[in-house]
N, C-alpha and C positions, 0 to 999 in steps of 0.2 A: 409196455407200449402204451402210448397215449392214443385215446380214441377220438381226438378232435380232428375236424376236417382240415385239409390242407388249404392254404390261401390260394385265391384265384390268381395271384401273381405268377404261380408256377405254370399256369396254362400257357403263358407266353414265352416259356423257356423250355428247352430240351435238355433233360438231365441224363448224364451218363451214370448208370447205376453202379458201375465199377469204380470210376475215379471221382464220382460226386462233382463233376464239372458241369455247370449250367451254362447253356449257350442261348443267347437271345435269338428269337425267331425272326426279328426284324433287321438287326444290324450284324448279327453274328458274333457279338462280343462274348467272351468267355469269362466266367467267374469260377474260381476254385473253392469248392465247399462254401458257397455264399449263404448268408442269412437272408431271410425273407425281406427284411427291411432294406437290405442292400439292393435287392432286385427291384423292390418298389421304388427306391430312389432313382435307379437307372431308368425305369419306365417313365417316371415323372419328368426328369430333367433332360433325358435324351430323346424321348418320343412324345412328351406331353400327354402321357397316359396316366391318369390318376386312378389307382385301384384302392378303394377304401378298405380300411381294416374291418375285419369281421370278428364278432364276439359270439362264441359258441353258446348253445342253450345250456350246456352243462355248467359253464362259467357263470351264466346269469343266475342259476339256481344255487350252486354251491360255491361259486368263486373259483372252481378248478382245483386240481390237486396241487400239492406242493411242488412236484417235479415239473409240471407244466409251467408254473410260475418261474422256477429257476431257469428252465430252458429259455423262456421269453426274455428274462433279464440278461442271460448270457448272449442271446442272439442280438439284443439291442446294443449291448456293449461292443460286440464284435462288429455290428453294422456301423457304429460310429467310427471305429478304427478303420474299417475298410472304406468308408466314405471319405475320410481324410486322406487316405492313401490314394483313392481314385481321383480326388481333386488335384493332388500333386501330380499324378500322371497326366491328367487332362491339361494342367497348366503347362507341363513340359511339351505336350503334343501340340499346343497352339504355336509354339516357336517353329514348328516344321509344317506350317500350312501349305508350303509349296510342294510337299511330297504328295505322291498319288496315294490312292487307297491301298494299292498293292504294296507300297513301300512301308506304310505304317503298320501293316499286319499281313499275315500269310493269306493264301488263297482261301483257306477255310475260316478266316476271320479270327485266328488266334492272336493274342497279344504277344506271347512269348517274351515278355519283358521289354518289348520295343515300344517307343512312344506312339500313341494312336491318335488319330484326328477325332475332334469332337463332331457330333452330329450337327448338321447345319441348323436344325431347329432348337438345339440345346443352348440355353443362355450361358454366359460366361460365369465362372465361379464368383468373381468379385461383385457382380450385380444381381445374383440370383437370390431368391428367398427360399429358405428351407422350411418346409411345413406344408400343411394343407392349403388349398387354394383360398379358402375363406380368410385365413390369417394373412395371406399375401395381399389380398384385396383390402383388408382392414388396414394394413400398414400403409399401402399406397394412398388410400382415401384419407388417412390421418394426417398426411403431410400435404394434402391439397389445400388450396386457399380456403381458410375458414375452418379447417379440421382441428381436431384436438391437439395433435402433435404440432401443427403449424402455429397454433396460438401459444403453446408452451414455449416453443423455440423463439418466437417473436418477442415474448415477454422477457425471456432470458437475454436476448439481444438488446432490448431497450434498457435492461438493468445494467448491462456491460457498458453501454454508451453513457448512461448517466453516472455510473459509479467511477468509471475511468476517465470521464471528461473527454470523450471521443467526438469527432465531428458527426453530424447527423447523416452525412453521405457515406459513412463507413461501409454499410452493406452494399453500396453501389460500386465500390472500388474493385479493381480486377483481382487484387490479392485476396480479398475476403471472398469474392465469388469463387475463386479457385479452391480456397480452403473449404468452404461450405459444400461445394460440389463433391470434393473428395470425401468429406465426412458423411454427407447424406445427399445422394443425387436427386432424391425425390422432393427435397425441400427447396423452394425458391425464396431467397431472401427478400424482405420487403424493400420498397424504395423509400427515398427521403420523406415524401409526404405521408406515407403510411407510418413511418417511425415517429414523425412529428405528432401525428394524430394520436398514436398509441401512447406517447409520452404525456400528452395533455390529458388523456383519459386516465392514465395511471396517477398523474398528479392530483386530479380531482378526486379520485377514489381514495388516495392516501390522505389527502387533506381532510376529507370527510371522516375518515377513520380516526385520525389523530385528533380531530376536533372533538369527537365524541369521548375519546379517552381523556383529553384535557378537561372537558366539561364535567366528567365524573370524578375528578380529583379535587380534594378539598384543600390541599397544600401545594403551592407552586413556588419555585424560585426562578428568577430571570437573570440572564446575562445580557447586558447592553454594551455594545462595542461600536465604535466609529471606524469604518473601513475606508480605505482609499485605493481606488483602482490604479494600477501601475501605469497603464497605457493612456487612459483617458483623463487621469488625475481628477476624477470625480469622487466625491465623498458620499458615503452611505451610512445609515444607521442600521445595525443588525440587531435582531432580537432572538434569543434562544431560550426556550422553556425547558425546565428540568422538573421532573416529578418522579415519585416513587411508585413502582408498580410491582407488587409481589415483594420479592427480596432484592430486586434490581432497581437501577436508576435509568430512566428514559430521558434522552436529550432530543429535542425537536427544534430544528432551525426553522422558525416560522417564516422568516423573510427579511428583506432589507427595504429601506426607505431612502430614496434619493434626497440629498440635502444640498440644494443649490444655494440656499441662503446662508447667512452667517450662523455659526454654531453657538448661538446664545442659549442660555438655559431655557428660555421660553420656547424657542424653536425646537430644541431637543426634546423638551417635554411634550410638545404637540405631536412630533413624529412618533414618540414612544407611545402616546395614547392612541394614535391612529392604528399602530400595529397591534396593540392589545385589543382594540375594538374589532378588528378584522377577525380575530380568533376568539372573541367573546370571553376574554380573560377578565374576570372580576377583580377589582382592587383588593377586596377582602381576602381573596385566596392567596395573594402574593405575600410570602413570608420573608423573602430576602431578594435584593437586587444587587448584582455584582457589576462593577464597572472599573475603569482605570482611575487614576488619581487626578484627572482633570477637574478643575474647580467648577466648570460649567456643567459637566455631566453629573457631578455630585449634587449640585444645586437642583438640577432637573429631577433627579431621582428623589431627593428629599421633599421637593414640592409636590410631587405626584403621589409618592407612597409613604412618606414620613421618614424622618431622620433615623429612627431606630431600625429601619429595614435596609439601609444601605450598607454594603460591604465592599471595601476597596480590594481590588485584586492584588493578592500578595506577590504574584509573579511580576506584575507591573511595578510594584513598589521596589522589589529587589532589583529590577532592571534599572530603575532610576537611581538607586544607590550605587550600582556598579558604574553607570555612566558618569555620575558626578565624581566618583572616586578616581577614575582614570582620565578625567578631563574631557568627557564627551557630553556634558550636561548643557548642550547648546540648543537642543530641540525640545519642543513642547510635546505634551502628551497628545496622542492622536485625536482625542476629542476636542482639543483646543486649537489644532492646526487649521488654518485657512488655506485656500488654494495658493495664495501668494507666499505663504510660509513654507510650502513644500519645496524642497530642494531637488531639482532635476539633475540626476547624476549622468554624466556622459557615458557612453558605452565603452570608450577607450579607458582602460584602467589607469594609464599614466595621467591622462587629462583629469580623471576623477580625483586622483591623489592631489594634484596641484590645486584643484578647486576646493577640496575638503580641508587640506592642511597647508599652511604656508610656513613650513619649518625648513630652514636652509640645510643643505647637505653637511656643512661644517659645524652644525650645532652640537658642540661637544659638551663634556661634563664640567667645563669651567666657564665662568662668566663673571663680569664685574670685578676685574682685577684678580682673577684666580679663585674667586669664591665658588663653591660647588653649586651647581644648578639643582634646585630642589624639586623641579617639575619632572613628572614621569613621561609626559607626552613626547618630548624630543627623542628620548630613548626608544619609545615604542615606534616612532617613525623610522628609525634606523632598521628596526626589525621588519617593518612593512616594506621598505625599499628592497631589502634582501629577498623577502618572500615574492614581491612583484617581479624581481629579476628572474627568479627560478621559474615562475609561472609563465613568463613571456619568452624565455630563452630555451629553445629545443636542446642546445648543447649542454647547458647547465642541468636541465631536468634529466637528460639522458645520463649524464655523469653521476648524478645523485642516485639514480636507480642502479647503475653499475656498481657503485660503492657498496650498496646494501646487498647486492647479489654476491659480491666477493666476500662479504661478511657471513654468508650462509643462508640468506633469505632467498625465497623464490621471487621471480620477477613480478608476478601478480600480487605478492604480499608486500612489495616495496612501498614505503610510506612517502607521502608528498607533503610539502609545506601547506599550511592553511592560512588563508588571508582573512584579515579582520573585516567584519561587517559593521558599519557605523551604527546601525540601529539596534544592535544587540551587544551588550557589554561582554557577555560570556564568549563571544567569538574572539575577543582579545585574549581571554584566558586560554582558549583552545589554540590560538596562534602561538602564544608563548610556550605552552606545553609541548606542542609538536616541534617548535624551533629549538628548544633546549634539548629535546630528545635527539635531534639530528644536527646539533651544533658542531660536532667534530667533523663529519663528512662535509657539511656546508662550508666550514672554514677552510678545509683542505681544497675544496673545489674553487672557492673564490681566490685563494692564494695562487693556485695553478693558473687560473684564467687571467689574473693580473700579470703574471710573468709572461704568458703567451699572448702578446698583443695581437689583436685582429682575430682571435678565436671566436669572438662573438660580435654581433653588430653593435650592441650597446656596451658601454663601459661598465665593468662589474662594480658594484658598490663597495664601500670600505668595510673591512672586517670589524666586528665588535670586540673590543679588548676583553681580557679575562676578568678584570674587576667589574666591568659593566655586565658581563654574563652572570656574575655573582649577584648583582642587583636584580637582574631579571629573574633569577632563581628565587630570590626572596619575594619578589612581586607575585610570582606564580603561587608560592606557598601561602601567601597572604590572601590571595583571591580564591583559593580552593574552598574554604568554608562557605563563601558566598555562592559558588557554583553548586555545592552540595545542598545548600538551602533551596536554591532554585529547583533542583531536581526533586526535592522533597515535596514541594507544594505543587508540582506539575505531574500528577499521577493519572491523567486521563479521566476516567469516569469515577475514580475514587474520591470520596469526600475528604478534604484536607483542612477544613476550617479549624478542627481541633489541634492540628499540628502547628498552627501559626505562632501561638504564644511560646511553646517550647522551642520552636525554631528560632525565634528572636533572641531568647535568652541564651540558647546554645551558640548563636552567631556572635553575640557580644562576648561571651566567655572565650570562644576560640580566637577571635581577633584580638581581644585584650591580652591573652596569654602569649601572643606572638612576641618574640624578642628581635626587633630589627637591629641591624648593624650598620645601616647607612641612612643618611638624612632623607633620601628619596623614599625608602620604604617606611621610615618613621612617619613622614608626612602622609603617606598613603594610608597607614594604619589609623592615624588620628582623623583623617578625612573620612574614612570608611565608618569609623565609630560614630562620628558626628552625624553622618547621613542616616545611619541606622536609627539613632536616637531621634532624629528629626522626622523620619518617615513613619516609624512605629511607636512614637511617643504615646504613652497612656493606653496602649492597646489592651492591657489587662483590665481596664475599666469599661471597655465596650462590652455590652451584654452578649451579643452573638458569639464573640470569640471566647469570653469567659465561660458561658454556658456550654458551648461545644467542648471546651477543654475539660470541664468538670464531668460531663456526661460520658465522655469517651473513656472506657476502662484502660486504654493504653496510655492515656495522658492525665488521668484524674489525680495522680500523685504528684504532678508537676507543681512546684511551688509558685504560686501567683504572688508577685511582688506588690502586695497591697498593704499599706501601713495599717497596723492595728489588727492584722489577721495572721 
């Protein structure tokens, strides 16, 4: 038998020595063989009586015997189970608040398995705090304005708004208020002025922190890009700083500079210098500057940092190759575009097509007395018209989904046609790839809709003959190496400078080994090779590319096509 004193909790309960049933002296509730912690929980949450735990003198000296510790652990485990069961019974009892005290329990206060009403002073299980009063008060004070938990929650909210580009009024909206109240009733979300102030403070703090990190770095690389806002049509010069920290690479978007004047090399250089001065970027620390292929931005970089530090963005060059190959080389690089040069595309897709392309519907594969048309663009326009029809017709799009479902696909896995985007050549590749994949159901649907006149509001476009589908298949296969090269040099934070020279030679080899069977694809092959040679001519002679290729263990064995070596 243990010699420890019994807890003071039992003084408020009457225990039957035979059945071991404890009855509360205040409300008459009965517990069958309860643990001390269960009774203490009942007193705290039903009658607001906090009975502190007692530590015996024997435990203070020797830590208690092993049996007492095992009994306490068993009692704690049992009390947790009984507390959960009691909470479930209390929640069920709240649904019968209309019943009288005598209906929920017997005259002697027994539960007998029936739902029982909660004590009027007892808090609801959903909003109660389990634990001592000091912990409850600490949690409540932590979520008050200026508390530790309030500051942490507000910082997380500001991060969400900045990261997900949400409105500053997000915490004031009813939906967010309901969500936050259900998640933590004690926390009051901040208002828009508070969020704005906290974001400004966070920006100043981060700017100071990154400024110190940039100042402590001896080697930097910059990315300079000219951006255009889609709605205001304003141009900006953006500057991103890259530096190595430990074994990783850190990218810092330092800011943008509004460019209302013409984008001459002098103006671009002045804006670039202003952004560098704001962040105290010394010219001697800059090892490389990456930009697009515009002549003005290249001249600005070379005048400011030197010609040996400029690196043309390989992704921009590949995009220029693809655009020129498929007949989209009508736009200037972003750094050379003025506001008058920017084409405003109408929201209506049909009007946009008429504005961008003026190819007649009957532009077939014969012209000039039966001679084959060697241009790819009229054939691509036929595909674009079909894609536009399926994207704007509910009947056609529904039929395309039904065809795929009948073939064994689930409805949410059904594929849709992809429309080409004029500013990115690879969207043409993806359009052809998806169109050829769905060519059979698309042809069946168009043929059926042409027979059923009036099934759609718009007249279905003409089908593409089988010989032209073969041409499109060759075009897709010919453009595939160009898309793979684009994916190779676009690896996020990975350094890809050493991959450029092997990529160029692999691209030339893949395109040159292709065997076209039609004049259209032959012309496309020759045009693509000419553009690759034009954009990447003499790249093996440029020091940054050659040095990176030789220093990279994965590419150092690549043959550099340099005469005499």
